[in-house]
N, C-alpha and C positions, 0 to 999 in steps of 0.2 A: 389433475393429475398431478403425480409430488414423485417419485422414484432415489432412495437415498443417494444412487451415482450421484446421478445431479444436484443436491442438497451440497455434495464432499466437494463439486469442481468449484462449486457456484464460492463457495468454503477457499478454498485455495487459489480462486482467481482472486477474492475478497481482499487477502490477506496481504495477496503481491500486490494489488495495486496499492491498499494503506503503506507499503511497506513502501512505495517506489516510491508512491505521495510528500512518507513524513524522508526519507532522503534528497530528497527537496527541500521540502521545508531548513531543512538540518544547514545545505550547502549553500542554502539564501543565506543562513542566521553564520553564514563561518563569513560569505564577503561581507556581511554587515561591521566584527564586532574587525575584522582585518583593518575596517578603513578606519 
C-alpha cells in the first residue's frame, strides 16, 4: 500500500530533517573555525 499523500509527507519530513542536520553541521563548523 503506497499512497501519494504519504509520499509527499515523507519527502517533506526528509527535507526538514536534512536541513536540520545541515544547520547543526554548519553551527559546529563555525564554532571550530572561531577557535
